[in-house]
C-alpha positions as CSV (number, residue, x, y, z in Angstrom):
1,M,0.2,5.9,-5.0
2,P,-1.8,5.3,-1.9
3,E,0.4,3.5,0.9
4,I,-0.4,1.2,4.0
5,P,-2.7,4.0,5.6
6,E,-4.8,4.8,2.4
7,I,-5.7,1.2,1.5
8,K,-6.2,0.3,4.9
9,A,-8.4,3.3,5.9
10,H,-10.2,2.4,2.2
11,A,-10.7,-1.8,3.7
12,E,-12.1,-0.9,6.5
13,R,-14.8,1.5,5.1
14,L,-15.5,-1.7,1.9
15,E,-16.0,-3.7,4.8
16,S,-18.2,-2.1,6.6
17,L,-20.5,-0.8,3.5
18,A,-20.1,-5.0,2.0
19,A,-19.1,-7.6,4.7
20,G,-21.1,-10.3,4.5
21,D,-23.0,-9.3,1.1
22,V,-23.3,-11.5,-1.3
23,L,-21.8,-11.5,-4.8
24,R,-24.5,-11.6,-7.2
25,R,-22.3,-10.4,-10.9
26,I,-18.7,-9.5,-11.5
27,E,-18.4,-8.3,-14.9
28,P,-14.6,-7.2,-16.3
29,L,-14.6,-4.4,-18.8
30,S,-11.4,-4.2,-20.1
31,F,-9.9,-7.5,-20.9
32,T,-6.4,-6.5,-18.8
33,A,-8.7,-6.3,-15.5
34,F,-7.9,-9.5,-14.7
35,K,-4.1,-10.4,-14.1
36,T,-5.0,-14.8,-13.8
37,A,-6.9,-17.1,-15.7
38,S,-7.4,-19.9,-13.4
39,P,-9.3,-20.1,-10.8
40,P,-12.3,-18.2,-12.8
41,P,-14.1,-14.9,-10.9
42,S,-17.0,-15.9,-11.6
43,D,-16.7,-19.3,-9.1
44,A,-17.0,-16.3,-6.4
45,V,-21.0,-15.6,-7.5
46,G,-23.2,-16.5,-5.2
47,W,-20.7,-16.6,-2.1
48,S,-20.3,-13.5,0.8
49,L,-17.9,-10.6,1.3
50,R,-16.3,-11.7,4.6
51,S,-13.3,-9.7,4.9
52,V,-11.9,-6.6,3.8
53,T,-8.3,-6.1,4.5
54,Q,-4.7,-5.0,3.2
55,R,-1.2,-6.3,2.5
56,A,1.1,-3.5,1.5
57,K,-0.3,-1.9,-0.9
58,F,-2.8,-4.5,-2.2
59,L,-6.4,-4.8,-1.2
60,L,-7.8,-8.1,-0.1
61,L,-11.6,-9.4,-0.8
62,R,-12.2,-12.5,0.7
63,F,-15.2,-14.3,-0.5
64,V,-16.6,-17.5,1.0
65,P,-19.3,-20.2,-0.1
66,E,-22.2,-19.8,2.8
67,F,-20.5,-23.1,3.8
68,A,-17.4,-22.6,4.3
69,P,-15.2,-23.5,7.4
70,E,-13.5,-20.7,9.2
71,L,-10.3,-20.6,7.8
72,E,-8.7,-17.3,6.1
73,P,-5.7,-17.6,3.5
74,T,-2.1,-17.1,4.7
75,V,-0.8,-13.6,4.2
76,E,2.7,-13.5,5.1
77,T,2.7,-9.8,7.0
78,T,6.6,-10.6,8.9
79,P,9.2,-13.3,8.3
80,A,8.1,-15.5,10.9
81,S,4.3,-16.3,8.9
82,R,6.3,-18.2,6.3
83,A,6.4,-20.9,9.1
84,G,3.0,-22.1,8.8
85,T,0.4,-22.4,5.9
86,T,-3.4,-22.9,5.7
87,G,-3.6,-26.1,3.7
88,G,-7.7,-26.2,3.9
89,A,-8.0,-22.0,2.3
90,A,-8.4,-23.3,-1.1
91,K,-11.5,-25.2,0.0
92,A,-13.1,-22.5,2.0
93,G,-13.1,-19.4,-0.8
94,L,-11.3,-17.2,-3.2
95,T,-9.4,-14.2,-2.5
96,F,-9.9,-10.8,-5.0
97,V,-6.2,-9.3,-4.8
98,V,-6.4,-5.7,-5.9
99,H,-3.9,-3.1,-6.9
100,L,-4.4,0.3,-7.9
101,M,-1.5,1.5,-9.4
102,Q,-1.1,5.1,-9.4
103,G,-4.2,7.2,-9.0
104,G,-6.8,3.7,-9.5
105,R,-9.9,3.5,-7.0
106,L,-12.4,0.8,-5.6
107,R,-15.4,3.2,-5.9
108,V,-18.8,2.2,-4.1
109,L,-22.0,2.4,-6.4
110,A,-25.5,3.3,-5.1
111,P,-27.8,0.8,-5.3
112,T,-29.7,4.0,-8.0
113,A,-26.0,4.8,-9.6
114,K,-25.6,4.0,-13.4
115,R,-23.3,0.7,-13.9
116,P,-20.6,1.7,-16.0
117,R,-20.4,-0.5,-18.9
118,R,-17.2,0.7,-20.8
119,P,-12.9,0.3,-20.4
120,R,-12.9,4.4,-19.9
121,D,-15.5,3.7,-17.1
122,G,-14.5,1.3,-15.0
123,L,-11.9,-1.9,-15.3
124,V,-13.9,-4.6,-13.5
125,R,-17.1,-4.0,-11.6
126,F,-18.9,-6.0,-8.7
127,E,-22.7,-6.4,-8.6
128,F,-23.8,-7.7,-5.0
129,D,-27.6,-8.9,-3.5
130,S,-28.6,-5.6,-1.5
131,G,-28.0,-3.9,-5.0
132,L,-24.5,-2.6,-3.9
133,G,-21.7,-2.1,-6.4
134,L,-18.1,-1.5,-6.3
135,V,-16.3,-0.8,-9.8
136,L,-12.3,-1.0,-10.2
137,T,-11.8,2.7,-11.7
138,E,-8.2,4.5,-12.9
139,P,-8.0,7.2,-15.0
140,G,-5.6,7.4,-18.3
141,T,-4.6,5.3,-21.1
142,Q,-2.8,2.6,-20.1
143,K,-5.0,0.2,-17.3
144,R,-2.3,-0.7,-15.0
145,A,-4.4,-1.5,-12.2
146,G,-5.9,-4.9,-11.7
147,V,-7.3,-7.7,-10.0
148,W,-6.1,-11.5,-8.9
149,V,-8.3,-14.2,-8.1
150,L,-6.4,-16.1,-5.7
151,P,-7.3,-19.5,-3.6
152,G,-5.3,-20.8,-0.4
153,D,-2.0,-19.4,0.5
154,L,-1.2,-15.9,-0.9
155,H,2.1,-15.2,0.2
156,R,3.3,-18.0,-2.5
157,S,1.4,-16.6,-5.4
158,A,1.7,-13.4,-7.6
159,P,1.3,-10.2,-6.8
160,L,2.2,-10.9,-2.9
161,A,5.3,-13.6,-3.9
162,G,8.2,-11.8,-2.6
163,L,7.0,-8.6,-0.8
164,G,8.9,-8.0,2.7
165,P,7.4,-8.2,5.5
166,E,4.6,-5.2,6.3
167,A,6.4,-1.5,7.7
168,T,4.4,-1.4,10.1
169,A,5.4,-5.3,12.0
170,L,8.5,-4.8,12.5
171,D,10.8,-4.1,15.0
172,T,14.2,-2.4,16.2
173,S,15.6,-5.9,16.2
174,A,13.9,-7.3,13.1
175,M,15.0,-3.7,11.4
176,S,18.5,-4.0,12.2
177,E,19.1,-7.3,10.9
178,L,17.3,-6.0,7.7
179,M,19.3,-3.2,7.8
180,A,22.4,-4.9,8.7
181,V,23.0,-6.4,5.4
182,R,22.5,-3.3,2.8
183,S,24.5,-0.8,1.6
184,T,21.3,1.1,-0.1
185,R,20.1,4.4,1.0
186,L,17.5,4.9,3.8
187,H,14.8,6.3,1.4
188,N,15.7,3.7,-1.1
189,F,15.3,1.1,1.1
190,L,11.9,2.0,3.0
191,R,11.0,2.2,-0.6
192,D,12.0,-1.6,-1.6
193,Q,8.9,-3.1,-1.3
194,R,10.9,-6.7,-1.7
195,V,12.9,-5.9,2.0
196,I,10.0,-3.6,3.6
197,S,6.5,-3.2,2.1
198,G,3.8,-0.5,2.3
199,L,5.9,2.2,2.1
200,G,6.3,5.1,-0.9
201,R,7.7,8.3,-1.4
202,R,5.7,10.2,0.1
203,L,5.5,8.2,3.3
204,A,9.6,7.3,2.5
205,N,10.1,11.4,3.0
206,E,8.3,11.5,6.1
207,I,9.9,9.1,8.1
208,C,13.5,10.4,7.0
209,H,12.4,13.5,8.2
210,R,10.8,12.7,11.3
211,A,14.0,10.5,12.4
212,R,15.9,13.4,11.3
213,L,17.9,11.2,8.9
214,S,19.4,11.8,5.5
215,P,17.4,10.3,2.7
216,F,20.5,9.0,1.5
217,A,22.3,7.4,4.5
218,P,23.4,4.2,3.7
219,V,21.6,2.0,5.8
220,G,24.5,-0.4,7.0
221,R,26.5,2.3,8.9
222,L,22.9,3.5,10.8
223,D,23.3,3.2,14.9
224,A,21.0,1.3,17.2
225,E,19.7,5.0,18.0
226,S,19.1,5.8,14.4
227,I,17.4,2.9,14.0
228,A,15.1,2.9,16.4
229,A,14.2,6.3,15.1
230,V,13.1,4.8,11.3
231,V,10.8,2.6,13.6
232,A,9.7,4.9,15.8
233,A,9.3,7.5,12.3
234,I,7.4,4.8,10.3
235,G,4.6,3.9,13.5
236,T,4.2,7.4,14.3
237,V,3.8,8.9,10.6
238,V,1.3,6.2,9.3
239,E,-0.7,6.3,12.4
240,E,-1.1,9.9,11.9
241,S,-1.8,8.9,7.8
242,L,-4.3,6.7,8.9
243,A,-6.4,9.1,11.2
244,F,-6.3,11.2,8.7
245,E,-7.4,8.4,6.0
246,R,-10.0,7.5,9.1
247,G,-11.7,10.6,8.8
248,R,-12.5,11.0,5.5
249,S,-15.9,8.9,3.1
250,E,-13.1,8.2,0.5
251,M,-10.2,8.0,-0.2
252,S,-7.7,11.6,-0.6
253,R,-5.7,12.4,-3.8
254,S,-2.0,12.5,-3.4
255,A,-1.7,16.2,-2.3
256,E,-4.2,16.1,0.1
257,R,-2.4,14.0,2.3
258,P,-0.8,15.5,5.3
259,S,3.6,16.1,5.1
260,A,5.6,17.9,6.9
261,V,8.2,18.1,4.2
262,H,7.2,15.5,0.9
263,G,6.1,17.6,-2.1
264,R,6.6,21.0,-0.4
265,T,10.0,21.9,-2.2
266,G,10.8,25.9,-1.4
267,Q,8.1,26.0,1.7
268,P,9.7,26.3,5.0
269,C,9.7,23.5,7.4
270,P,7.3,23.1,10.0
271,V,9.9,22.2,12.5
272,C,12.6,24.6,12.5
273,S,11.4,26.7,9.3
274,K,14.6,26.4,6.8
275,A,13.2,26.0,3.5
276,V,12.4,22.4,2.4
277,R,14.4,20.8,-0.3
278,A,14.7,18.0,-3.3
279,V,16.5,16.4,-4.7
280,T,14.8,15.6,-8.0
281,Y,14.9,12.3,-10.6
282,N,13.7,12.2,-13.8
283,S,10.5,10.7,-12.6
284,Y,10.4,11.6,-9.2
285,S,11.8,14.5,-5.9
286,V,13.4,13.0,-3.1
287,N,12.3,16.1,0.0
288,Y,14.2,16.8,3.0
289,C,14.8,19.5,5.2
290,A,18.7,20.5,5.3
291,G,18.1,21.8,8.9
292,C,16.2,18.7,10.5
293,Q,18.2,16.1,7.9
294,T,21.2,17.1,7.5
295,D,23.0,19.7,9.6
296,G,22.5,22.5,7.2
297,R,24.5,20.3,4.5
298,V,22.5,21.2,0.8
299,L,22.5,17.9,-0.8
300,A,23.5,18.0,-4.6
301,D,20.9,17.0,-7.1
302,N,22.6,13.6,-7.8
303,T,23.2,10.7,-5.7
304,T,27.0,11.1,-6.1
305,S,27.6,14.4,-4.1
306,K,29.9,14.6,-1.3
307,F,27.3,15.5,1.1
308,L,25.3,11.8,0.5
309,R,27.6,10.1,3.2
């Protein structure tokens, strides 16, 4: 699933292409596409696209009428942002919150491109006065990608309600507070969107490796030095991935994204040359390097191993 770097870079590309363009038409191609019924998406027709931004793993497309004041909806990125809300934001426009799920994409259609008309070709189609189009696509049959249309204070509404602060917004002090009250393992902690948001399996693997910590280390037992290493690793890994994504014309596929350990089971670690290992579950694997992260100890393939301490 796309994480902070992929979503952020994609938002930047979309904003550079379409910001200021006026929405001419929006059409659902699948009855599952829109996750909210009110306000209707058609309310944004005739409004301009003010911005395309990112929150955690979501794209935020902000549409405003031409006469709208310079108001933006409140989006929680850190705990402190709960202190204030923007009461007049509902009158200033609507935000289309887009979740791409595992393989979804918000693809750009050139003015001359053929417009999709069936669910298998797309879920939602946006058309702009310039002729530019955007279409939300998702391979497979489940079609879990979707769009929420939200006015006003976004962090109080699904799907953004309940998200933890953005992983990249946390300093060592804030991270320490979050970890101190939890007994979960580090890899699970990094992926829990209710605690900190925007990270997934790839980045969790890479952050644990960069911090030189076991993915199964209990976060409540980490010392100050280890917590600082996690915070630094989050910043570095996200920035490196973001630089990679910004060098592309479209969002990368999972296998194309840079990694030291993620998806590299059996390959040499780029730091110590020991083989990258995996703890495998039904639907995913946790990758790690025993040489860099567990003092050479090989973890058993389940979370009850004596090596998980």
